[in-house]
N, C-alpha and C positions, 0 to 999 in steps of 0.2 A: 419793778413791775407792780401794778395795783393788785390788791388781794383778789378781786374778781378774776383777773387773768391767771393768777397763781392757782386759784380753785379750778378753773376750767382746764388748765394744762395738767394739773394733778389728776383730773378725771379723764384724761385722754382726749382733750380738746384739739389736739393736733390733727385729728381726722376731720378736716375742714372742707373738703371738696363736696360739691353738691352730688347727691346720689341718684337724682333723676332730673327730668327736664322741667318739672313744675316749680314755680316760684314758691319758696318756703316761707311761711309766716308763723311767728310765735305770738300768741296773744297772752299778756300777762295781766290778769284781772282776778281779784279775790271775791267778786260777786258771782256766785256760781251760775245764776240765771243768765246774767249778762254774758258771762264767758261762754256758756253752752250755746246761747242764741248767736253770738258772734261767730263761733266756730262753724255752726250750720250755714251761716251766710257765706263765710269764706270758702268752705268746701263746695257749696253749691256754685260759687263763682269759678271753681276749678283750681283753687289754690291748695297747696299741701299745708294745711293748717293744724297747729297743735297749741294746747293751752297750758298755762301754769298760773298758780295763784300766789306765788311768792318768789323771791330771789332764789331761794334754795331749789325750788322746782324748775326755774329757768335754767339754773346751773346744770341740772340733770338733763334737761333737754339738749343743752349745748354739747353734752358729751357724745351725742350721736351724730349731730350735724349742725353746721352753722346755717342760720336762716338768712334770707335776703332782706327781711324786714321784721321789726318787732313792734307790736302795738303795746303800749305801755300805760297802765294806770299809775297815777301818782301816789295815792294814799293806800299803800300796801302794808300788810303786817310785817314787822321787822324792818328790813332795809327797804326804804321807799323807792318809788320810781325815779326820782331825781338822782338818787345814789346809783341806781342801776344804769341809768343813761350815762352818768359821768364815768362809770367803770367801763361801759361799752366803748365810749369814745376814747378813753385813755389806755385801752388795751390794744396793742398793735394788731392782734389777730381778729379783733372785732370792730375796729374803728370805722370801717366802711359800711357797716350794717345800717340800713335805713331805720329810723325811729320815728314813730308817730305817737305823741301823748294823746291818750283818750281819757279824760279826767273831768271830774266835777269842779276842780279848781279853775276858776275862770276870771280871776282878777288880772289886771294888766301886769302887775309884777310877777305873778305866776307864769303868764304867757311868755314874758321876756326871759325869765329864768329857764323856762322849759325849752324855748326855741334857741337858747344858747347851746343846747346839746342835741336837740331833736330836729328833724326835717320838717315836721308839721305838728300842729296842735289842734285838737278838736275837743270842744268842751261838751260835757254831758248836760242835759240829754241831747242825743244827736240822731240824725237821720242816717240809716245804713247806706242810702245812696250817696250822701256826702262822703262818708268813710270810704266806700269802695271807689268813688271817683278819685279821691286823694291817693289811695293805694295804687291805682292804675297809672296816675300821673307820675308818681315817684318811681315806680318800676320802669316805666317808659323812659324816664330821665336817665336811669342807670342801665338802660338797654336790657332789662330783664322782662321779656315779653311773654314767656311761655306759661301757659296754664294747662291744666289737665284737659286731655282730649274728650273727657266725659262731660265737659261743660255743655249745657243744653239750653237752647232757646226754642220755646214753643211758639207757634203762631196761632192766634185765636181770630177766627172770622165770625163775629157775632151775628151778622145778618144771615149767614148760612148755617149757623150753629154747628160750626166745625172747629176741632182742634187739630192742628198739624204737628206731628211729633218732629223732633230735630232731624230724623232721617227721612222725613217726607211722607210718613203714613198719615192719612186723615181719619179722624175719629168723630163720629156723631156724638153730640152731647144734647142733654135735655135743656128745656128753656130755663129751668132754675139753675142748672150748672152754668148756662150761658150768662145769667145775671150775676151769679156770685163770682165767676171768674173776672168779669168787668169790675166788680166791687174791689176784689183783691188787688187788681192792677192799678186801680185808681188810688189805693192807699198802700202802694208798695213800700215795704219796710216797716209797716206799722200793723198793730193788732186790730183786726176787724171785730167789733163787739157784736154781741147777740142783738143789741138794739139796732145797730146798723143793718144787720142781716134782715131783721124783721121789717125794717123800713123799706129796704130794697125789694122785698117780696110783697110789700104793701099789706102787711098783716098788723093787726092790732096787738099790743103787748099781751093781752089776755088770751089770744089765740096762738101766740108763738110757742112752738114746741121744739125745745133744745134737742130732744132725742131724734126727732125727724131731720133736723139740721145735721146732726152728727152722722146719721145714716146717709144723707146726701153727700156729705164731705168724704165719708169712707169710700163711697163709689168713685168720687172724683180723684181721691188719693190713688186708687187702683189704676186709674187711667193715666195719671201723671207720674207715677212712681218709675224711677230709673236708677240703676246701680245701687239699690237698697237704701236710697236716700228718702227721707220723709219730706214730701213736697208741701205739705200743709201741717203746720205744728199747732196743737191745742194748748191753750193756756187756761187752767182751771178758773172758772167764775169770771173770765175776762173775754175770751173769744178765740180767734184763730189768726194765723199769719201764714202767708204764702212764702214758701222757701225755695221756689224755683223761678225760672225766668219765662214770662209769657209776654208776648208783644201783641198788642191789639192791631188788627188789620182792618181798617175801615174802607173796604173796597167791595 
């Protein structure tokens, strides 16, 4: 048995059964910002997501429960992603776990080597919509459909300036909230900069007030917040990113 399998079994990895109905995903990434951002997206999608920054941390996660899917960076400290993928595939207890490489290595040789062990390969920088679509496709292929019942889709009716909650409650929103929601949805998965916000508000850069925008977004967060999850994330000196699901209804 490979060393990875020995390490897992030594730590009690024989407890392999799923403990709940959510698809469990482990994201192995040593970039803290990318890791935290990815986990927010996965959790807001309804997945039981957990992070690790190295082979050793992944081994610790494996002692609690086997995941359905592993998102794997290649350039990790110590044992790299290709080593981990090889160990997962060659350990009987983990050989059927889905693997997606999410890496900055994008040469043809790297992709060929990665796909020899992984089920999919996504090069950085990537769009979270592409990553989530790939995850859903692989889970469907393996008949792993379930996500958290807390997954929420909000409906936005811009003409009526209404937000409809996942349970059907209708909330009135201001015109500026109306405009910024549409901006977020148009740039789903990306950071919306202060410049973009000033442009959609038709304000000159000299008149743009970051504090006023933060106050606006604070009120919008309160309306969108469910299950203690942050629906709008702030990035210092960069802007904001929508972390929940809103569908524009043009009727």
